[in-house]
C-alpha positions, 0 to 999 in steps of 0.5 A: 681418410682418402683412398686410391681412385680410378681414372674416369673420363667424360666421353660421348657414347651414341651422342650422349655424354657418359662418364667412363671408368678406365681400367687404370688408376688415377692415383694410388693412395701410397707414397707420393699418392697420399700427398696428391690425394690430400691436396686433390680432395682436401685442398690444404696442406695438413697441420698433422700427419700420422703414418706407420710405414714407408708408404707414409713418408711423402705425406709426412714430408709434405706436411712438414714442409708447410709454414708454422708448427706442424705435427709429424708422427710416424707410428712404430709397431714394435710390440709383438706381445700385444699387437705385432712388430715390423721393421726393419727399423729398431732391429725389428723383423722385416715384413712384406707389408707395412715396412718401417725401414731404417731410412724412415727412422733416420729421416724422422730423427733428422727432421725432428719427427716424433716417433710413436712406439706402440710398446713404450707409448701406448698404455693399452692396445686393443685386442684383435677381437675388439678391432674385428668387432668394430670393423664388423659394426662399421661394415654393417652400418655401411651396408645399411646406408648402401641399401638405403641409398639404393632403395631411394634411387630405385624409387626415384628412378621408378624402378620398383621395389629394391627389396625384391631385387636384392634380398631373399637368398642373397642372390640378385633377383632380376625382377626388373625388365632388362633395360632397367637392369642395365643401369648396373655396370655394363662390363668389367674393366673400362665401363660406363658409370651410368648407362641406359643401354640395353 
């Protein structure tokens, strides 16, 4: 899975090279941005692509344009009883998010893509509670990995004990000298990714 990216530039600040995050996107992982992201980060055209909205159309098209056998499978959420339903394809309700348009359905039919129906093709749909629990477990694991990485960096950079900086009340405890604290982001919007400025 790929996500949207922020534009980053290499610049000099006070005679030192820095990476600056601009307050604008490099690309958005939606529509044409999905194919761009796949090409940029993976570097190969996929042999299989799955999507569930009009935002996946270009990724499905780009996958299908490759030579040889390619699997293109848009997923139609059409089971309001076990999950939810959104269209307006197949006479389903139109939604503001995750729209599966009739034009996407027509293109899928014309190009021979296999449209997966949640209602007809899925024997079991996980309830929202089970999904939420999975996301919470993933979130906990990500948080643990982030804390381990931060702790390792603090030790490697000689910045002290990360646990005294982050744990406790849930608020950041600024036990570090101001110059070391400034390794964090220096401001919102356009900012230096890593800086040792006071």
